[in-house]
C-alpha positions as CSV (number, residue, x, y, z in Angstrom):
1,M,-23.9,8.8,-49.6
2,L,-22.6,12.3,-49.0
3,Q,-24.8,15.2,-50.3
4,S,-23.8,15.3,-53.8
5,I,-22.4,18.1,-55.9
6,S,-25.2,20.7,-56.6
7,I,-26.2,21.0,-60.4
8,D,-24.6,24.0,-61.6
9,P,-27.6,26.3,-62.9
10,S,-26.1,25.7,-66.4
11,Y,-27.4,22.3,-67.1
12,Q,-30.3,22.7,-64.1
13,G,-32.6,23.2,-66.8
14,L,-31.4,20.8,-69.5
15,L,-31.1,17.7,-67.4
16,G,-32.9,18.1,-64.0
17,N,-35.9,18.9,-65.1
18,R,-36.3,16.8,-68.4
19,L,-34.2,14.1,-68.0
20,Q,-34.8,11.0,-66.1
21,L,-31.8,10.3,-63.7
22,L,-30.4,6.4,-63.8
23,Q,-27.9,6.6,-61.4
24,E,-25.8,9.2,-58.9
25,R,-22.6,8.8,-57.0
26,S,-21.1,11.0,-54.8
27,Q,-17.5,10.8,-53.3
28,Q,-15.3,13.3,-50.7
29,I,-11.6,12.0,-51.1
30,P,-10.4,12.6,-47.8
31,G,-8.1,16.0,-48.4
32,S,-8.5,15.9,-52.0
33,I,-11.5,16.5,-54.0
34,H,-15.4,15.9,-54.2
35,Y,-17.1,14.3,-57.3
36,S,-20.4,13.5,-58.4
37,I,-21.4,11.3,-61.6
38,R,-25.0,11.6,-62.9
39,R,-26.3,9.5,-65.4
40,Y,-29.3,10.6,-67.3
41,K,-31.5,8.3,-70.0
42,R,-31.0,10.1,-73.2
43,E,-34.6,10.2,-74.9
44,G,-35.4,10.5,-78.9
45,V,-32.7,12.6,-80.7
46,W,-30.0,15.0,-78.3
47,T,-28.8,17.9,-80.1
48,E,-26.6,19.3,-77.4
49,P,-22.9,19.5,-78.0
50,D,-20.3,17.7,-75.2
51,E,-19.3,20.8,-73.2
52,G,-17.2,22.0,-70.1
53,L,-17.3,24.3,-67.7
54,M,-14.6,26.0,-65.0
55,V,-16.6,28.2,-62.0
56,F,-14.0,29.4,-59.6
57,Q,-15.9,31.3,-56.6
58,L,-13.5,33.7,-54.7
59,D,-14.7,34.3,-50.9
60,D,-13.6,37.9,-50.5
61,N,-13.9,37.2,-46.5
62,T,-11.9,33.9,-46.0
63,A,-9.9,32.5,-48.6
64,D,-10.0,29.2,-47.4
65,R,-13.5,28.9,-48.8
66,S,-12.9,29.5,-52.0
67,T,-13.8,26.9,-54.7
68,L,-12.6,25.4,-57.8
69,E,-15.6,23.5,-60.2
70,L,-15.4,21.1,-63.4
71,H,-18.1,20.2,-64.9
72,F,-18.6,18.3,-68.0
73,L,-21.3,16.7,-69.9
74,L,-21.1,14.2,-72.3
75,T,-23.5,12.7,-74.8
76,G,-23.1,9.3,-77.0
77,Q,-22.6,7.2,-73.5
78,V,-24.3,3.8,-72.5
79,Y,-25.3,2.9,-69.0
80,C,-25.6,-0.7,-68.5
81,R,-28.0,-1.6,-65.2
82,E,-26.0,-4.5,-64.6
83,K,-22.8,-2.9,-64.0
84,D,-23.1,-2.6,-60.7
85,R,-24.0,-5.8,-60.0
86,N,-20.7,-7.4,-62.0
87,C,-22.2,-8.7,-65.0
88,D,-20.0,-11.4,-66.5
89,L,-20.7,-10.4,-69.9
90,C,-19.6,-6.9,-69.4
91,R,-16.6,-8.2,-67.8
92,L,-15.8,-9.8,-71.1
93,Q,-16.8,-7.4,-73.0
94,E,-19.5,-9.2,-74.8
95,S,-22.5,-7.4,-74.2
96,E,-22.7,-4.8,-77.3
97,N,-26.7,-6.2,-77.9
98,C,-27.4,-6.6,-73.8
99,I,-31.1,-5.1,-73.9
100,E,-29.8,-4.0,-70.2
101,K,-27.6,-0.8,-71.7
102,I,-29.5,2.6,-72.2
103,D,-28.3,5.6,-74.2
104,S,-27.1,7.9,-71.7
105,V,-26.3,11.7,-71.1
106,D,-23.7,11.8,-68.5
107,L,-23.1,14.9,-65.9
108,I,-19.4,14.9,-64.1
109,S,-18.7,17.4,-61.4
110,F,-15.7,17.9,-59.4
111,R,-14.4,20.5,-57.2
112,F,-11.5,21.5,-55.1
113,D,-11.3,23.9,-52.0
114,A,-8.9,26.4,-52.0
115,K,-6.6,24.7,-49.3
116,H,-6.4,21.6,-51.2
117,L,-5.2,23.6,-54.7
118,G,-3.1,25.8,-52.1
119,Q,-0.3,23.3,-52.4
120,W,0.2,23.9,-55.7
121,V,0.5,27.6,-55.5
122,K,3.9,29.2,-55.6
123,P,4.6,33.6,-55.5
124,R,4.7,35.0,-58.8
125,K,7.6,36.9,-58.2
126,H,9.0,36.4,-61.6
127,V,7.9,34.9,-65.0
128,P,10.9,34.0,-67.1
129,E,10.6,36.1,-70.6
130,G,8.7,33.9,-72.8
131,T,6.8,31.6,-70.8
132,S,3.4,31.9,-69.3
133,G,2.2,32.0,-65.8
134,S,-1.1,30.5,-66.6
135,K,-0.5,27.2,-64.8
136,N,-0.2,29.4,-61.3
137,L,-3.3,29.1,-59.5
138,N,-3.6,32.7,-57.6
139,F,-7.2,33.4,-58.7
140,S,-7.8,37.0,-57.9
141,T,-11.5,37.0,-58.8
142,S,-14.4,34.9,-59.8
143,F,-15.0,33.7,-62.8
144,R,-17.0,31.5,-65.4
145,R,-15.0,29.9,-68.3
146,P,-16.0,27.2,-70.5
147,V,-13.8,24.4,-71.1
148,P,-13.4,23.0,-74.8
149,F,-12.8,19.4,-75.4
150,N,-9.8,17.8,-76.8
151,E,-8.8,13.8,-77.1
152,E,-6.8,13.9,-74.0
153,L,-9.7,15.5,-72.1
154,T,-12.4,13.4,-73.5
155,G,-9.9,10.2,-72.7
156,V,-9.7,11.0,-69.3
157,L,-13.4,11.3,-68.9
158,L,-14.3,8.1,-70.3
159,S,-11.9,6.2,-67.9
160,I,-13.5,7.9,-65.3
161,L,-16.6,7.0,-66.1
162,N,-16.0,3.2,-67.4
163,H,-12.9,1.9,-64.8
164,S,-13.1,-1.2,-62.9
165,Y,-11.7,-0.1,-59.6
166,S,-13.5,-0.3,-56.2
167,D,-12.8,1.0,-52.6
168,S,-9.5,2.4,-52.2
169,L,-8.2,1.7,-55.2
170,E,-11.0,3.8,-56.9
171,N,-10.2,6.8,-54.9
172,I,-6.7,6.9,-56.1
173,F,-7.7,6.1,-59.8
174,V,-10.4,8.7,-59.5
175,N,-8.2,11.5,-57.5
176,A,-5.2,11.0,-60.4
177,Q,-7.4,11.1,-63.0
178,A,-9.1,14.3,-61.3
179,H,-5.8,15.8,-61.0
180,M,-5.3,15.1,-64.8
181,L,-8.2,16.9,-65.7
182,L,-7.7,20.2,-63.8
183,L,-4.0,20.1,-65.7
184,H,-5.4,19.2,-69.4
185,T,-8.4,22.2,-68.5
186,L,-5.7,24.8,-67.2
187,E,-4.1,24.1,-70.5
188,L,-6.3,24.6,-72.2
189,L,-8.1,27.8,-71.0
190,D,-4.8,29.7,-70.4
191,V,-7.0,31.2,-67.3
192,T,-4.8,33.4,-64.8
193,D,-2.9,35.1,-67.8
194,D,-6.7,36.5,-68.9
195,I,-7.1,37.4,-65.3
196,S,-4.5,39.0,-64.6
197,H,-4.7,41.0,-67.3
198,A,-8.2,42.2,-67.0
199,P,-7.9,43.9,-62.9
200,F,-11.1,45.8,-63.4
201,L,-13.2,42.6,-62.9
202,S,-11.9,42.2,-59.4
203,H,-15.1,44.9,-58.9
204,P,-18.3,42.9,-58.3
205,G,-20.3,46.3,-60.0
206,E,-18.2,45.3,-63.3
207,R,-18.9,41.9,-63.2
208,D,-22.3,42.4,-63.0
209,K,-22.4,44.7,-66.0
210,I,-21.2,41.9,-67.8
211,E,-23.2,39.4,-67.0
212,Q,-26.3,41.8,-67.6
213,A,-24.6,42.2,-70.9
214,R,-24.8,38.6,-71.4
215,E,-28.4,38.3,-70.4
216,W,-29.1,40.9,-72.9
217,L,-28.2,39.1,-75.9
218,I,-29.8,35.6,-74.4
219,E,-33.4,37.3,-73.9
220,H,-33.2,39.6,-77.6
221,I,-31.9,36.7,-79.6
222,G,-33.9,38.3,-82.6
223,E,-32.0,42.2,-82.4
224,P,-29.1,42.0,-84.1
225,V,-26.7,44.8,-81.9
226,T,-23.2,46.3,-82.1
227,I,-20.8,46.0,-79.2
228,K,-20.9,50.1,-78.9
229,E,-25.0,49.5,-78.7
230,L,-24.9,47.1,-75.9
231,S,-21.7,48.8,-74.4
232,R,-24.3,51.7,-73.8
233,K,-26.8,49.5,-72.6
234,V,-24.6,48.3,-69.5
235,A,-23.1,51.6,-69.0
236,M,-19.4,49.9,-69.6
237,N,-16.2,50.8,-71.6
238,E,-16.1,49.2,-75.1
239,C,-12.5,47.9,-74.3
240,Y,-13.4,46.7,-70.8
241,L,-16.7,45.0,-71.9
242,K,-15.0,43.1,-74.9
243,K,-11.9,41.8,-72.3
244,G,-14.2,41.2,-69.6
245,F,-16.7,39.0,-71.6
246,R,-14.3,37.0,-73.0
247,V,-12.0,36.6,-69.6
248,M,-15.4,35.2,-67.6
249,Y,-17.1,33.3,-70.8
250,G,-14.0,32.1,-72.6
251,T,-15.4,33.3,-75.8
252,T,-15.8,36.6,-77.8
253,I,-19.4,38.8,-77.3
254,F,-19.6,37.9,-81.2
255,D,-19.1,34.1,-80.7
256,F,-21.2,33.9,-77.9
257,Y,-24.1,35.7,-79.7
258,Q,-23.8,33.9,-82.6
259,S,-23.7,30.2,-81.1
260,Q,-26.7,31.0,-79.1
261,R,-28.6,32.0,-82.2
262,M,-27.6,29.1,-83.9
263,E,-29.0,26.7,-81.1
264,H,-32.3,28.8,-81.1
265,A,-32.8,28.5,-84.8
266,R,-32.1,24.6,-84.6
267,Y,-35.0,25.0,-81.3
268,L,-37.1,26.2,-83.7
269,L,-36.7,24.4,-86.6
270,Y,-36.2,20.7,-85.4
271,E,-38.7,21.4,-82.2
272,K,-41.1,23.6,-83.1
273,G,-41.1,22.7,-87.0
274,L,-40.9,26.4,-88.2
275,S,-40.1,27.1,-92.2
276,V,-36.7,28.4,-92.2
277,T,-37.6,31.8,-94.1
278,D,-39.7,32.4,-90.4
279,V,-37.2,31.4,-88.0
280,S,-34.7,33.3,-90.4
281,M,-36.9,36.4,-90.2
282,Q,-37.5,35.7,-86.3
283,L,-33.3,35.8,-85.8
284,G,-32.8,39.4,-87.3
285,Y,-31.4,38.1,-90.5
286,S,-31.2,39.9,-94.2
287,S,-31.6,37.4,-96.1
288,I,-32.1,33.7,-96.2
289,S,-28.9,32.6,-97.8
290,H,-27.4,34.8,-95.2
291,F,-29.1,32.7,-92.2
292,S,-28.6,29.4,-94.2
293,T,-24.9,29.7,-94.5
294,A,-24.2,31.1,-90.8
295,F,-26.5,28.0,-89.8
296,K,-24.3,25.3,-91.8
297,K,-21.0,27.1,-90.7
298,Y,-22.3,26.1,-87.5
299,T,-24.0,22.7,-87.3
300,G,-22.4,21.2,-90.3
301,L,-26.3,20.8,-91.7
302,K,-28.5,22.7,-94.0
303,P,-31.5,24.2,-91.9
304,C,-33.6,22.3,-94.4
305,D,-31.8,19.0,-93.4
306,L,-33.9,19.4,-89.9
307,L,-37.1,19.9,-91.0
308,W,-36.5,16.1,-93.2
309,R,-36.4,14.3,-89.4
310,Q,-39.2,14.1,-87.5
311,P,-37.9,12.2,-84.0
312,E,-40.9,11.0,-81.4
313,S,-39.4,12.9,-79.0
314,V,-37.3,15.8,-79.4
315,P,-35.7,17.7,-76.2
316,S,-36.0,21.0,-75.5
317,L,-33.4,23.4,-75.3
318,S,-32.9,24.9,-72.1
319,Q,-32.2,28.7,-73.6
């Protein structure tokens, strides 16, 4: 077996250090992609949402060594120990109550190299009025972008996890599905248009400032801050900070900060058992009602709903 694609740092603590690895498969399709599937045993109640991530790493010295990676984390899937042994029940779809089935958390990763992606690149000589150049793969800077899920994307991922092909037919099938994932991802993100409108991100120092802003938000989750204050902390123009943050992380500064606060609130309520009042104060809310409204809008639950549940084992959040 080839060496597997490394787990992205975003998932390293979330998966690699706390869940039991049930299955790992890695495959290099000649002249095309390198993909990896990791299936973990899901313990207790899992609170993390399904999510995706696109990572482009530009090699400033050798363009052909640049890489584009797609990572998708799915929950609610089932791993069957007998699947690789051609279980008759699985083939007949009669094993809903099979004792060998285990609830799983699945991480599917793909890596495309620049030479492979180059076959689709077209010169950006002219973009007709009213059309978008976002399907062009001429990325000019490194970036990380969250990928939102939709029905088409989820369907392709499930087909990769549950297909019955093997050997050469498996390579053909997975290769085709991987390119469908890339197509759907580019359509969802509109990546290149954003990057072309933020040329200042070609300077590593500017990207570092935006990364510093993100880290500050995470480390000071209970200290509300304005964009003006944040821009001063990292010595960056407000407009550049807002635009660059959206390009690099696929979300606004406010939405990112709010999601981090709500995930931390869920951790404090669900795992640590803190009261709604204590959590509200720790996160810097002026009132419990404001916190409860924000929490319900983000999770669909009232804060007190989590306090009523007493799971045997609840995974801790990575942040």
